[in-house]
N, C-alpha and C positions, 0 to 999 in steps of 0.2 A: 907544864902539865895543867896548871890551873886555867891558863889561858885557852888551852886546847879544849878542856872540858866546857869552858864558857862558850867557845865558838860552836861546839857540837850541840850544846843545849839551845843556843840561839838558832841554829839551823833547824833543829827539831821543831822548835816553836814556830819558826817561819813556815815550814812545810805544813805543820798542823793547821795554822791559820789560813794558808793558801787552800788547803783541801776543804776546810770549813766554808771559806768564801765561795769556792766552786759549787758546793752543794747548795748554799743559800741562794745563789743566782742561777740555779739549774744548769750549771756548766760542768757538772761532774763527768759528763760524757768525754770531756777532754782528757781525763785520766785514762780512760780506755783507749782513746786515740793515741795517747803517748805510748802506752804499753804495747799496743798492737801494730802501730804504723810508724810513728816517728822514731821510736827507739830501735826500730829495725832498719833505719836508714832511708826511709821513704818519706816523701812529702804529700803523698796521696795514696789511695788504695793501690794494691799491686796484685799480680797474677796469682800468687800462691797465698794470699792472705786468708783464704778459707781455712788454712791450717791453724790459725790463731783465733778463730771465731767458733761459736757454737753453730752446728749444722743439723739439718734433718735430711735423712736419706731418701732419695727418689729411687725406688727399687726398679730393677729391670726384670725381664722374664727371659723367655727363650730368644737368644740372639739371632738377628737376621743381618749378618755381615754384608757390607757393601761388596759387590763384585769388583774385581780388578778389570779394567778395560783391556782389550787385546793389545793396545799400545801403551800399557802401563809403564810410566816413567821412562819412556823412550825419548821424550823430548828433552832438549837442553834448556836449562833456565837462562833467560836473557841476562845480559850484563847489567842492564838497568834495574831489573827486578832483584838480582843478587845484591847490587849496591844498596837498593832501598831496604831490603830485608836486613842487611848488616847495619845500616844507619839507624833504622827504627826498631831494631831488636825483635824482628819477627821470630816467633817460636814454632809456628805452623803455617804452611801455605799449601792448600789443597785445591785441585781442580777436579770436579766431578762432571763427566760428560756422558749424556745418555744413560744416566743412573749407574754409572760405573766410575770407579776412581781412576782417572786418567793420569794424574800427576800428583805427587805429594812430596814434601820435604819438611824436615824438622830441624831445629837448632837447639843449642845448649844441651841441657839434660832432658829435654822434652821429646816425646815420641808419640806414636799412634795412640797409645793408651793413657797418656798423661792428662791429668786434669789441670785446668786453668780457669780463672774467673771470667764469666760471661759479661759481667757488668750489665749495661743496659740492653744487651741482646735479649735478655730475659723478658723485657717488655713485650716483645713480639709473641713470646710464649704465653704470657698472661693474657694478651688479647685473644689468642687462640683458645685459651681456657674460658674466656668470656663467651666466645662463639659456641663452645661446647655446652656451656651452662644454659645458653639460650636454646640450643638444639634439644637439650634434654628437658626443658621446661622449668628449670630452676630459676631462671630469669626470664621475664616476659619478652623483652626486646631491647634493642639499643636505646629506646626511648623511655625505659623504666626509670623513675626518679631514684636517686641515691637515698633520698629520705625514707623510702620504703624499707631500707635496710638499716639506716642510721638516722634516727629522728633529729639528731643534732643539726642536720641540714634541712630542716623543715621550714625555716623562716627566711624571709628576704630573698636575696639572689640564690641562696643555697637551695631553696625549694624548686628552682628551675634546673638544677644540676641533674644530668642523666648519666647512666653508665656509659653511653656512647660518647658523651663529652669527655669522660675520663680516658677512654681508649683513643680518642682522636686528638688528645692534647688541646682541649678547648674549654677547660673548666672554669677559668677565672680565679683559680685558687691562689691564695696568698703564699708565695713560695719564691725563694731565691736560689736559682740554679747555678751555684758557684762551687766548684770542686776542690779548690785549693785553699780557700779561706777556712780556718778552723772554726769560725763563728757563723758560717752560713747554715741555713736549715738543712741543706743537702748533706753537709758534713755532720751535723747533729744527728740526722736520721741514720747515718751509717753506724754510729756508735751508741745511739740512745737505746735504753733497755726496756722501753715501753712505747713502741711505735703507734699502737692504737690510740693511746692517750694523747700522744703528740698530734696525730692526724685529726682527731676529733675536736681539738682546740683551735684549729685553723679556720679562717674565714674565707668566704668567697667574695672577692673584691671587685670583680668585673663580670659583665653579663656572660653566663655560660653559653656555649654552643654558637658563638659568633665569630671566633677567630682562633687560629692556631698559635699556641705558645707552648714550647716544650718545657714540661715541668715533671720531674721525677715523682713528686707527690701525687700526681694524678694516678700513676700506676700502683703506688702503694695503697691508695684508697680503693682502687679497683680490685686489688687483690683481697682486701678486707671484705668487699662486697661479695666476691666469688666464694670466699670461705664461709661467710654467713649463709649464702644462698644454697650452697651444696652440702653444708654440714661436714665438709672434709677440709683438712689442712690443704694448703696449696700443693705441698709435696705429694700428698696422697692422691689428689685429683690429677696432677700432672702425671704421676706414675700410672694410675689406672686407665686414664683416657688417652694418653699419648706415648709415654715412655715404653710401656709394656707392648701395646699394639704395634709400635714402631719396630720392636725387636732391637732396641738400643743395646749396644754391646756391653755397656758398663752402667752400673748404678752411678747416680750423680749426687751431689751434695748442694743443699740450698742453705745459705746463711740465715741465721735467726737473730732476733734482737736480744735474746737472753737464753738462759739454759732451758731446762725441761718446760714444755708448754709454750715456748717462745713463738713469735710470729715471724713468718718469712719476710725478708726484705724483698718485697714484690717488685720493686723497681730495678733490682740488680741481683748479682751475686749468686749465680748458679754455677757450680764448678763441674765441668765436663770436658770433653775432648772434641777436636775438630770434626771427626766423622759423625759423632752423635749430634752435635749442634746442627750439622748439615741436613739432618732428617726433617727439621721444620721447613727448610727451604724446599725440599722435595715435596712435602705435603702441600704447600701453597702452590708450587709449580704445577702439581697434578690436581688442582681444584678441590682439595680436601680429601682426596682418595688415597688409600694406602693398601696395596695388595688387594684391590677389588672392594675394599670396605670404605664406605663413606664416613670418615671420621669427623669431618667438619662439613657443614652445609656449603655447597659451592657458591651460593649467592653471598654468603657471609665472606668467603674468601675473596670473591671478586670485589666486594665493597671495601675490604681491608686494603687492597692494593690499588685503590682509586682515590685520588685526592678528595677530601671532604669539602675543602674550601678552594675555589679556583685561584684565589690570590696566594695560596700556599700549596703549590703543586708538589712540594717535597714530602708530604705526609698523608697517609690514609688513616687506617685504624690499626695502630700498633706497628706499622711497617713504614720504612723510609722508601721514597720513590725517586729515581734518578735517571735522567736521560743522558746518553753519551754515545757519540758516533752513530747516531741514527737508531740506537737500540734503547729499549725501555727495561730498566732494571728495578727490582724491588729488593730491599735488604733489611737485615737485622744489623743494628749498630751498637757498639759499646765503648765505654771510656777506654782510652789508650789505644784504640784502633782494633777492636774485635769486630769482625765482619762475617756475615753470611750473605753473599751477593748472588742474586738469581736472575738469569735471563731465560724466561720460559720458552720463548720462540726458538732459541738455540739449544734448549735442554742442557743448560750449563749452570753449575753452582760453583762459586769460588769462595773458599773459606780462608781468612787470614786471622791469626791470633798473634798478639805480641805486646811488647812493653811500651811502645810509643806510637804516635801518629804524627802527621804533619802539624805544624802550628795551627791552632784554632783561628778561624776567621770570624768566630762568634758561635754561640751555642746552637748546635744543630746544622750549621753550614757544612756543606760537603768539603772535606779537606782534600788536598792534592794527592795524598797517598791512595785514596780510593780510585782515582782515575788511573794511577800507575798500576795498581793491582789488576784492574780490568784490562787496560791496554796490553800489558805484558802477557796476560793469560791468552788473549786472542792472538798475539804474535806467536806464542808458543804453539797454539793449536793450528796455526797456519804453516808451521815449518814443514 
């Protein structure tokens, strides 16, 4: 019994010292990571992790449900697509044709109304919010300096940083885009309880506005700019300017860095469903119009889905750009294979949500699964 008490006492002391050490070296976010992710059996963020974080609600209004196509779910899923969905843990696969749901299928306990984490698909939404803030005069243009909102970026290379550089992933920000390392700044941001403090301590280490480099920190800082410019939280602004006008069928949830008064994780983590995610694809497909209302400036939309840098044709302003089989797609993309893929000339939107994607060939590189989801959708539509 004495030995057991001694062991327990030693364990308590060890845990106490470990916790103190984590706080001293500003690594206490690892405690939250362990509680919310690692002890739930995951090595990275997961689709339903919004349930273990603080969230702010994105309110909906009068619903405008998608119409079902006259050929709704008449097509048979291809064998290759079925195998891919099983292998990669797809939970939703939806094809919207001519603004009607042409095909949809769901897996596990997920359905039409189920929420799942958008991850980085929300970056496209934040870029849309930037366009809206410019349209409403809260922000002057894509060329407005970030230092106008945060003087911390008034010196050196930071003084050259613009809101457009943030949206187009060309900030030169000091950032490590690593999702599985518990010590990367991307992981820290996911669990840190004061994102604004963290962001304002970062440096600009290369010339802004000169080259594309995908960094989640860009969109986090952009979200902070939008919040300061509009005087609304990101959730309020998204709800008022997009979610309600869209007639989204369900309220959504946006993860926060902390409890009441927290800041949205602007680079990720909006929980919604496939049909409501698809509404942003339709908005951009229709040049910023929704039911006859010009929600976004059409010139901003066109610029968003055009490469800013010729040497990086894969990205515009908040949207990924992809050519395949002679067609031009633009898309929203998120960690683990969350996609809203749009071919405007064919009036087609493909949504895929799930647990995994094909192995990465590098940050931002288009993975094989994207080609499969596109190819098989077109095979199904040609049946």
